[in-house]
PDB file of N, CA, C and O in Angstrom:
ATOM      1  N   UNK A   1     112.041  99.557  89.296  1.00  0.00           N
ATOM      2  CA  UNK A   1     112.144 101.105  90.202  1.00  0.00           C
ATOM      3  C   UNK A   1     113.211 101.402  90.685  1.00  0.00           C
ATOM      4  O   UNK A   1     113.204 102.491  91.258  1.00  0.00           O
ATOM      5  N   UNK A   2     114.655 100.568  90.686  1.00  0.00           N
ATOM      6  CA  UNK A   2     115.932 100.881  90.581  1.00  0.00           C
ATOM      7  C   UNK A   2     116.028 101.790  89.889  1.00  0.00           C
ATOM      8  O   UNK A   2     116.558 102.817  90.313  1.00  0.00           O
ATOM      9  N   UNK A   3     115.513 101.693  88.514  1.00  0.00           N
ATOM     10  CA  UNK A   3     116.029 102.659  87.160  1.00  0.00           C
ATOM     11  C   UNK A   3     115.460 104.056  87.306  1.00  0.00           C
ATOM     12  O   UNK A   3     115.993 105.157  87.166  1.00  0.00           O
ATOM     13  N   UNK A   4     114.192 103.692  87.636  1.00  0.00           N
ATOM     14  CA  UNK A   4     113.031 105.300  88.325  1.00  0.00           C
ATOM     15  C   UNK A   4     113.696 105.947  89.009  1.00  0.00           C
ATOM     16  O   UNK A   4     113.826 107.133  88.704  1.00  0.00           O
ATOM     17  N   UNK A   5     114.425 105.385  90.284  1.00  0.00           N
ATOM     18  CA  UNK A   5     115.161 105.838  91.264  1.00  0.00           C
ATOM     19  C   UNK A   5     116.540 106.626  90.520  1.00  0.00           C
ATOM     20  O   UNK A   5     116.838 107.748  90.927  1.00  0.00           O
ATOM     21  N   UNK A   6     117.221 106.085  89.599  1.00  0.00           N
ATOM     22  CA  UNK A   6     118.316 106.557  89.590  1.00  0.00           C
ATOM     23  C   UNK A   6     117.907 107.564  88.390  1.00  0.00           C
ATOM     24  O   UNK A   6     118.705 108.501  88.366  1.00  0.00           O
ATOM     25  N   UNK A   7     117.328 107.623  87.804  1.00  0.00           N
ATOM     26  CA  UNK A   7     116.142 108.621  86.768  1.00  0.00           C
ATOM     27  C   UNK A   7     116.309 109.938  87.548  1.00  0.00           C
ATOM     28  O   UNK A   7     117.120 110.789  87.183  1.00  0.00           O
ATOM     29  N   UNK A   8     115.580 110.077  88.553  1.00  0.00           N
ATOM     30  CA  UNK A   8     114.944 110.681  89.609  1.00  0.00           C
ATOM     31  C   UNK A   8     115.929 111.047  90.349  1.00  0.00           C
ATOM     32  O   UNK A   8     115.719 112.236  90.591  1.00  0.00           O
ATOM     33  N   UNK A   9     116.975 110.691  90.900  1.00  0.00           N
ATOM     34  CA  UNK A   9     118.231 111.320  91.174  1.00  0.00           C
ATOM     35  C   UNK A   9     118.934 111.816  90.334  1.00  0.00           C
ATOM     36  O   UNK A   9     119.574 112.801  90.702  1.00  0.00           O
ATOM     37  N   UNK A  10     119.072 111.426  89.130  1.00  0.00           N
ATOM     38  CA  UNK A  10     120.009 112.479  87.762  1.00  0.00           C
ATOM     39  C   UNK A  10     119.309 113.558  87.708  1.00  0.00           C
ATOM     40  O   UNK A  10     119.917 114.606  87.921  1.00  0.00           O
ATOM     41  N   UNK A  11     118.183 113.608  87.479  1.00  0.00           N
ATOM     42  CA  UNK A  11     117.250 114.858  87.422  1.00  0.00           C
ATOM     43  C   UNK A  11     117.393 115.710  88.709  1.00  0.00           C
ATOM     44  O   UNK A  11     117.758 116.885  88.658  1.00  0.00           O
ATOM     45  N   UNK A  12     117.104 115.097  89.818  1.00  0.00           N
ATOM     46  CA  UNK A  12     117.534 116.125  90.939  1.00  0.00           C
ATOM     47  C   UNK A  12     118.910 116.646  91.195  1.00  0.00           C
ATOM     48  O   UNK A  12     118.900 117.799  91.625  1.00  0.00           O
ATOM     49  N   UNK A  13     120.057 116.125  91.053  1.00  0.00           N
ATOM     50  CA  UNK A  13     121.249 116.538  90.915  1.00  0.00           C
ATOM     51  C   UNK A  13     121.524 117.477  89.576  1.00  0.00           C
ATOM     52  O   UNK A  13     122.156 118.528  89.686  1.00  0.00           O
ATOM     53  N   UNK A  14     121.169 117.166  88.710  1.00  0.00           N
ATOM     54  CA  UNK A  14     121.140 117.888  87.282  1.00  0.00           C
ATOM     55  C   UNK A  14     120.235 119.192  87.561  1.00  0.00           C
ATOM     56  O   UNK A  14     120.700 120.203  87.035  1.00  0.00           O
ATOM     57  N   UNK A  15     119.355 119.331  88.089  1.00  0.00           N
ATOM     58  CA  UNK A  15     118.311 120.612  88.477  1.00  0.00           C
ATOM     59  C   UNK A  15     119.372 121.251  89.825  1.00  0.00           C
ATOM     60  O   UNK A  15     119.238 122.467  89.964  1.00  0.00           O
ATOM     61  N   UNK A  16     120.236 120.686  90.665  1.00  0.00           N
ATOM     62  CA  UNK A  16     120.764 121.357  91.676  1.00  0.00           C
ATOM     63  C   UNK A  16     122.080 121.869  90.767  1.00  0.00           C
ATOM     64  O   UNK A  16     122.484 123.027  90.870  1.00  0.00           O
ATOM     65  N   UNK A  17     122.474 121.260  90.204  1.00  0.00           N
ATOM     66  CA  UNK A  17     123.665 121.571  89.184  1.00  0.00           C
ATOM     67  C   UNK A  17     123.280 123.053  88.680  1.00  0.00           C
ATOM     68  O   UNK A  17     124.054 123.980  88.915  1.00  0.00           O
ATOM     69  N   UNK A  18     122.221 123.238  88.068  1.00  0.00           N
ATOM     70  CA  UNK A  18     121.585 124.021  87.292  1.00  0.00           C
ATOM     71  C   UNK A  18     121.554 125.183  88.095  1.00  0.00           C
ATOM     72  O   UNK A  18     122.050 126.240  87.705  1.00  0.00           O
ATOM     73  N   UNK A  19     120.839 125.017  89.519  1.00  0.00           N
ATOM     74  CA  UNK A  19     120.588 126.308  90.586  1.00  0.00           C
ATOM     75  C   UNK A  19     122.017 126.676  90.382  1.00  0.00           C
ATOM     76  O   UNK A  19     122.104 127.532  89.501  1.00  0.00           O
ATOM     77  N   UNK A  20     123.058 126.366  90.836  1.00  0.00           N
ATOM     78  CA  UNK A  20     124.187 126.329  91.296  1.00  0.00           C
ATOM     79  C   UNK A  20     124.759 127.091  90.302  1.00  0.00           C
ATOM     80  O   UNK A  20     125.504 127.944  90.784  1.00  0.00           O
ATOM     81  N   UNK A  21     124.687 127.115  88.896  1.00  0.00           N
ATOM     82  CA  UNK A  21     125.010 127.698  87.639  1.00  0.00           C
ATOM     83  C   UNK A  21     124.455 128.943  87.628  1.00  0.00           C
ATOM     84  O   UNK A  21     125.178 129.922  87.442  1.00  0.00           O
ATOM     85  N   UNK A  22     123.041 129.076  87.834  1.00  0.00           N
ATOM     86  CA  UNK A  22     122.151 129.948  87.935  1.00  0.00           C
ATOM     87  C   UNK A  22     122.900 131.018  88.671  1.00  0.00           C
ATOM     88  O   UNK A  22     123.434 131.970  88.103  1.00  0.00           O
ATOM     89  N   UNK A  23     122.913 130.796  90.067  1.00  0.00           N
ATOM     90  CA  UNK A  23     123.329 131.901  91.285  1.00  0.00           C
ATOM     91  C   UNK A  23     125.141 131.856  91.241  1.00  0.00           C
ATOM     92  O   UNK A  23     125.802 132.475  92.075  1.00  0.00           O
ATOM     93  N   UNK A  24     125.625 131.226  90.402  1.00  0.00           N
ATOM     94  CA  UNK A  24     126.784 131.798  89.777  1.00  0.00           C
ATOM     95  C   UNK A  24     126.906 133.075  89.272  1.00  0.00           C
ATOM     96  O   UNK A  24     127.509 134.096  89.604  1.00  0.00           O
ATOM     97  N   UNK A  25     126.021 132.673  88.197  1.00  0.00           N
ATOM     98  CA  UNK A  25     125.705 134.099  87.100  1.00  0.00           C
ATOM     99  C   UNK A  25     125.048 135.193  87.323  1.00  0.00           C
ATOM    100  O   UNK A  25     125.329 136.314  86.900  1.00  0.00           O
ATOM    101  N   UNK A  26     124.349 134.947  87.852  1.00  0.00           N
ATOM    102  CA  UNK A  26     123.789 136.008  89.055  1.00  0.00           C
ATOM    103  C   UNK A  26     124.779 136.969  89.576  1.00  0.00           C
ATOM    104  O   UNK A  26     125.003 138.154  89.330  1.00  0.00           O
ATOM    105  N   UNK A  27     125.422 135.901  90.549  1.00  0.00           N
ATOM    106  CA  UNK A  27     126.672 136.825  91.471  1.00  0.00           C
ATOM    107  C   UNK A  27     127.727 137.645  90.393  1.00  0.00           C
ATOM    108  O   UNK A  27     128.165 138.787  90.530  1.00  0.00           O
ATOM    109  N   UNK A  28     127.949 136.828  89.446  1.00  0.00           N
ATOM    110  CA  UNK A  28     128.637 137.366  88.586  1.00  0.00           C
ATOM    111  C   UNK A  28     128.411 138.783  87.841  1.00  0.00           C
ATOM    112  O   UNK A  28     129.219 139.641  87.487  1.00  0.00           O
ATOM    113  N   UNK A  29     127.315 138.718  87.761  1.00  0.00           N
ATOM    114  CA  UNK A  29     126.687 139.822  87.188  1.00  0.00           C
ATOM    115  C   UNK A  29     126.740 141.098  88.172  1.00  0.00           C
ATOM    116  O   UNK A  29     127.295 142.150  87.855  1.00  0.00           O
ATOM    117  N   UNK A  30     125.970 140.835  89.641  1.00  0.00           N
ATOM    118  CA  UNK A  30     126.062 141.732  90.622  1.00  0.00           C
ATOM    119  C   UNK A  30     127.385 142.107  91.133  1.00  0.00           C
ATOM    120  O   UNK A  30     127.564 143.192  91.686  1.00  0.00           O
ATOM    121  N   UNK A  31     128.239 141.316  90.979  1.00  0.00           N
ATOM    122  CA  UNK A  31     129.643 142.138  90.736  1.00  0.00           C
ATOM    123  C   UNK A  31     130.157 142.618  89.831  1.00  0.00           C
ATOM    124  O   UNK A  31     131.152 143.274  90.140  1.00  0.00           O
ATOM    125  N   UNK A  32     129.932 142.592  88.846  1.00  0.00           N
ATOM    126  CA  UNK A  32     130.125 143.269  87.811  1.00  0.00           C
ATOM    127  C   UNK A  32     129.701 144.782  87.382  1.00  0.00           C
ATOM    128  O   UNK A  32     130.319 145.634  86.743  1.00  0.00           O
ATOM    129  N   UNK A  33     128.361 144.787  88.000  1.00  0.00           N
ATOM    130  CA  UNK A  33     127.661 145.826  88.087  1.00  0.00           C
ATOM    131  C   UNK A  33     128.068 146.677  89.305  1.00  0.00           C
ATOM    132  O   UNK A  33     127.921 147.892  89.175  1.00  0.00           O
ATOM    133  N   UNK A  34     128.503 146.266  90.340  1.00  0.00           N
ATOM    134  CA  UNK A  34     128.985 146.920  91.446  1.00  0.00           C
ATOM    135  C   UNK A  34     130.773 147.573  90.926  1.00  0.00           C
ATOM    136  O   UNK A  34     131.128 148.750  90.993  1.00  0.00           O
ATOM    137  N   UNK A  35     131.683 146.309  90.401  1.00  0.00           N
ATOM    138  CA  UNK A  35     132.449 147.242  89.838  1.00  0.00           C
ATOM    139  C   UNK A  35     132.541 148.390  89.049  1.00  0.00           C
ATOM    140  O   UNK A  35     133.397 149.266  89.167  1.00  0.00           O
ATOM    141  N   UNK A  36     131.294 148.342  87.942  1.00  0.00           N
ATOM    142  CA  UNK A  36     131.138 149.283  87.150  1.00  0.00           C
ATOM    143  C   UNK A  36     130.685 150.649  87.793  1.00  0.00           C
ATOM    144  O   UNK A  36     131.009 151.758  87.367  1.00  0.00           O
ATOM    145  N   UNK A  37     129.735 150.350  89.090  1.00  0.00           N
ATOM    146  CA  UNK A  37     129.438 151.453  89.981  1.00  0.00           C
ATOM    147  C   UNK A  37     130.363 152.162  90.388  1.00  0.00           C
ATOM    148  O   UNK A  37     130.602 153.332  90.092  1.00  0.00           O
ATOM    149  N   UNK A  38     131.118 151.218  91.338  1.00  0.00           N
ATOM    150  CA  UNK A  38     132.640 151.656  91.491  1.00  0.00           C
ATOM    151  C   UNK A  38     133.307 152.514  90.901  1.00  0.00           C
ATOM    152  O   UNK A  38     133.664 153.496  91.553  1.00  0.00           O
ATOM    153  N   UNK A  39     133.651 152.411  89.589  1.00  0.00           N
ATOM    154  CA  UNK A  39     134.339 153.289  88.515  1.00  0.00           C
ATOM    155  C   UNK A  39     133.673 154.066  88.589  1.00  0.00           C
ATOM    156  O   UNK A  39     134.110 154.962  89.312  1.00  0.00           O
ATOM    157  N   UNK A  40     132.491 154.295  88.091  1.00  0.00           N
ATOM    158  CA  UNK A  40     131.778 155.472  87.742  1.00  0.00           C
ATOM    159  C   UNK A  40     132.206 156.187  89.086  1.00  0.00           C
ATOM    160  O   UNK A  40     133.165 156.920  88.846  1.00  0.00           O
ATOM    161  N   UNK A  41     131.819 156.233  90.463  1.00  0.00           N
ATOM    162  CA  UNK A  41     131.707 156.586  91.088  1.00  0.00           C
ATOM    163  C   UNK A  41     133.514 157.676  91.813  1.00  0.00           C
ATOM    164  O   UNK A  41     133.760 158.710  92.434  1.00  0.00           O
ATOM    165  N   UNK A  42     134.309 156.461  91.131  1.00  0.00           N
ATOM    166  CA  UNK A  42     135.767 157.053  91.096  1.00  0.00           C
ATOM    167  C   UNK A  42     136.018 158.197  90.311  1.00  0.00           C
ATOM    168  O   UNK A  42     136.546 159.288  90.526  1.00  0.00           O
ATOM    169  N   UNK A  43     135.468 157.620  89.297  1.00  0.00           N
ATOM    170  CA  UNK A  43     135.718 159.127  87.957  1.00  0.00           C
ATOM    171  C   UNK A  43     134.821 160.591  88.454  1.00  0.00           C
ATOM    172  O   UNK A  43     135.187 161.757  88.305  1.00  0.00           O
ATOM    173  N   UNK A  44     133.948 160.245  88.884  1.00  0.00           N
ATOM    174  CA  UNK A  44     133.115 161.145  89.306  1.00  0.00           C
ATOM    175  C   UNK A  44     133.637 161.967  90.409  1.00  0.00           C
ATOM    176  O   UNK A  44     133.194 163.115  90.457  1.00  0.00           O
ATOM    177  N   UNK A  45     134.403 161.650  91.212  1.00  0.00           N
ATOM    178  CA  UNK A  45     135.525 161.774  92.562  1.00  0.00           C
ATOM    179  C   UNK A  45     136.119 162.533  92.149  1.00  0.00           C
ATOM    180  O   UNK A  45     136.141 163.704  92.531  1.00  0.00           O
ATOM    181  N   UNK A  46     136.928 161.921  91.016  1.00  0.00           N
ATOM    182  CA  UNK A  46     137.927 162.776  90.537  1.00  0.00           C
ATOM    183  C   UNK A  46     137.856 164.191  89.325  1.00  0.00           C
ATOM    184  O   UNK A  46     138.639 165.135  89.217  1.00  0.00           O
ATOM    185  N   UNK A  47     136.913 163.951  88.725  1.00  0.00           N
ATOM    186  CA  UNK A  47     136.139 164.718  88.171  1.00  0.00           C
ATOM    187  C   UNK A  47     135.863 166.175  89.270  1.00  0.00           C
ATOM    188  O   UNK A  47     136.177 167.295  88.866  1.00  0.00           O
ATOM    189  N   UNK A  48     135.409 166.022  90.300  1.00  0.00           N
ATOM    190  CA  UNK A  48     135.285 166.798  91.555  1.00  0.00           C
ATOM    191  C   UNK A  48     136.311 167.416  92.013  1.00  0.00           C
ATOM    192  O   UNK A  48     136.393 168.603  92.328  1.00  0.00           O
ATOM    193  N   UNK A  49     137.138 166.571  92.052  1.00  0.00           N
ATOM    194  CA  UNK A  49     138.517 166.882  92.381  1.00  0.00           C
ATOM    195  C   UNK A  49     139.302 167.877  91.670  1.00  0.00           C
ATOM    196  O   UNK A  49     140.005 168.685  92.277  1.00  0.00           O
ATOM    197  N   UNK A  50     139.204 167.846  90.361  1.00  0.00           N
ATOM    198  CA  UNK A  50     139.998 168.727  89.548  1.00  0.00           C
ATOM    199  C   UNK A  50     139.097 170.053  89.662  1.00  0.00           C
ATOM    200  O   UNK A  50     139.654 171.150  89.709  1.00  0.00           O
ATOM    201  N   UNK A  51     137.453 169.918  89.714  1.00  0.00           N
ATOM    202  CA  UNK A  51     137.190 171.475  89.579  1.00  0.00           C
ATOM    203  C   UNK A  51     137.359 171.815  90.722  1.00  0.00           C
ATOM    204  O   UNK A  51     137.730 172.978  90.565  1.00  0.00           O
ATOM    205  N   UNK A  52     137.353 171.583  92.068  1.00  0.00           N
ATOM    206  CA  UNK A  52     137.922 171.708  93.036  1.00  0.00           C
ATOM    207  C   UNK A  52     139.184 172.420  93.190  1.00  0.00           C
ATOM    208  O   UNK A  52     139.187 173.460  93.848  1.00  0.00           O
ATOM    209  N   UNK A  53     140.114 172.042  92.732  1.00  0.00           N
ATOM    210  CA  UNK A  53     141.541 172.393  92.381  1.00  0.00           C
ATOM    211  C   UNK A  53     141.402 173.885  91.668  1.00  0.00           C
ATOM    212  O   UNK A  53     141.982 174.924  91.983  1.00  0.00           O
ATOM    213  N   UNK A  54     140.531 173.674  90.704  1.00  0.00           N
ATOM    214  CA  UNK A  54     140.510 175.085  89.720  1.00  0.00           C
ATOM    215  C   UNK A  54     139.849 176.110  90.337  1.00  0.00           C
ATOM    216  O   UNK A  54     140.053 177.310  90.154  1.00  0.00           O
ATOM    217  N   UNK A  55     138.989 175.567  91.132  1.00  0.00           N
ATOM    218  CA  UNK A  55     138.195 176.650  91.964  1.00  0.00           C
ATOM    219  C   UNK A  55     139.074 177.328  92.993  1.00  0.00           C
ATOM    220  O   UNK A  55     139.100 178.513  93.326  1.00  0.00           O
ATOM    221  N   UNK A  56     139.797 176.285  93.425  1.00  0.00           N
ATOM    222  CA  UNK A  56     141.129 176.970  94.551  1.00  0.00           C
ATOM    223  C   UNK A  56     142.141 177.879  93.944  1.00  0.00           C
ATOM    224  O   UNK A  56     142.529 178.913  94.489  1.00  0.00           O
ATOM    225  N   UNK A  57     142.622 177.363  92.580  1.00  0.00           N
ATOM    226  CA  UNK A  57     143.677 178.357  91.736  1.00  0.00           C
ATOM    227  C   UNK A  57     142.694 179.330  91.250  1.00  0.00           C
ATOM    228  O   UNK A  57     143.252 180.426  91.284  1.00  0.00           O
ATOM    229  N   UNK A  58     141.695 179.428  90.887  1.00  0.00           N
ATOM    230  CA  UNK A  58     141.468 180.919  90.958  1.00  0.00           C
ATOM    231  C   UNK A  58     140.960 182.055  91.644  1.00  0.00           C
ATOM    232  O   UNK A  58     140.852 183.199  91.202  1.00  0.00           O
ATOM    233  N   UNK A  59     140.468 181.354  93.476  1.00  0.00           N
ATOM    234  CA  UNK A  59     140.486 182.027  94.437  1.00  0.00           C
ATOM    235  C   UNK A  59     141.839 182.651  94.671  1.00  0.00           C
ATOM    236  O   UNK A  59     141.897 183.814  95.069  1.00  0.00           O
ATOM    237  N   UNK A  60     142.889 181.973  94.455  1.00  0.00           N
ATOM    238  CA  UNK A  60     144.106 182.461  94.920  1.00  0.00           C
ATOM    239  C   UNK A  60     144.756 183.308  93.885  1.00  0.00           C
ATOM    240  O   UNK A  60     145.601 184.087  94.326  1.00  0.00           O
ATOM    241  N   UNK A  61     144.536 183.323  92.563  1.00  0.00           N
ATOM    242  CA  UNK A  61     144.794 184.447  91.403  1.00  0.00           C
ATOM    243  C   UNK A  61     143.750 185.169  91.703  1.00  0.00           C
ATOM    244  O   UNK A  61     144.256 186.290  91.666  1.00  0.00           O
ATOM    245  N   UNK A  62     142.477 185.352  92.018  1.00  0.00           N
ATOM    246  CA  UNK A  62     141.797 186.558  92.265  1.00  0.00           C
ATOM    247  C   UNK A  62     142.339 187.184  93.692  1.00  0.00           C
ATOM    248  O   UNK A  62     142.280 188.408  93.582  1.00  0.00           O
ATOM    249  N   UNK A  63     142.767 186.867  94.790  1.00  0.00           N
ATOM    250  CA  UNK A  63     143.322 186.939  95.958  1.00  0.00           C
ATOM    251  C   UNK A  63     144.577 188.033  95.258  1.00  0.00           C
ATOM    252  O   UNK A  63     144.659 189.218  95.580  1.00  0.00           O
ATOM    253  N   UNK A  64     145.434 187.404  94.326  1.00  0.00           N
ATOM    254  CA  UNK A  64     146.647 188.444  94.694  1.00  0.00           C
ATOM    255  C   UNK A  64     146.501 189.418  93.421  1.00  0.00           C
ATOM    256  O   UNK A  64     147.471 190.032  92.979  1.00  0.00           O
ATOM    257  N   UNK A  65     145.099 189.519  92.818  1.00  0.00           N
ATOM    258  CA  UNK A  65     145.013 190.494  92.107  1.00  0.00           C
ATOM    259  C   UNK A  65     144.532 191.335  92.959  1.00  0.00           C
ATOM    260  O   UNK A  65     145.146 192.387  93.140  1.00  0.00           O
ATOM    261  N   UNK A  66     143.380 191.077  93.643  1.00  0.00           N
ATOM    262  CA  UNK A  66     142.990 192.225  94.611  1.00  0.00           C
ATOM    263  C   UNK A  66     143.933 192.919  95.700  1.00  0.00           C
ATOM    264  O   UNK A  66     143.477 193.948  96.199  1.00  0.00           O
ATOM    265  N   UNK A  67     144.862 192.601  96.019  1.00  0.00           N
ATOM    266  CA  UNK A  67     145.699 192.882  96.960  1.00  0.00           C
ATOM    267  C   UNK A  67     147.188 194.070  96.311  1.00  0.00           C
ATOM    268  O   UNK A  67     148.072 194.432  97.086  1.00  0.00           O
TER     269      UNK A  67
END
C-alpha cells in the first residue's frame, strides 16, 4: 500500500510539474506576442510621424510659394 501511495504521489507531483511548465510556456508565448505587437505599433507610429512631418514640410513650402 505504501508503494502504491508513493507512485501516486510521484504521478501527482509530475503532473503538477508539467502543468507549471505548460503555464510558463504559455506565458512566454503571450509575452512574445505582446512584444511583437508593441514593436509593430512603434513602427507604425514612427511611419505616421514621418508622414506627418513630410506633410507639414510640404504645407510650409506651399505657403512660402503662395506668398
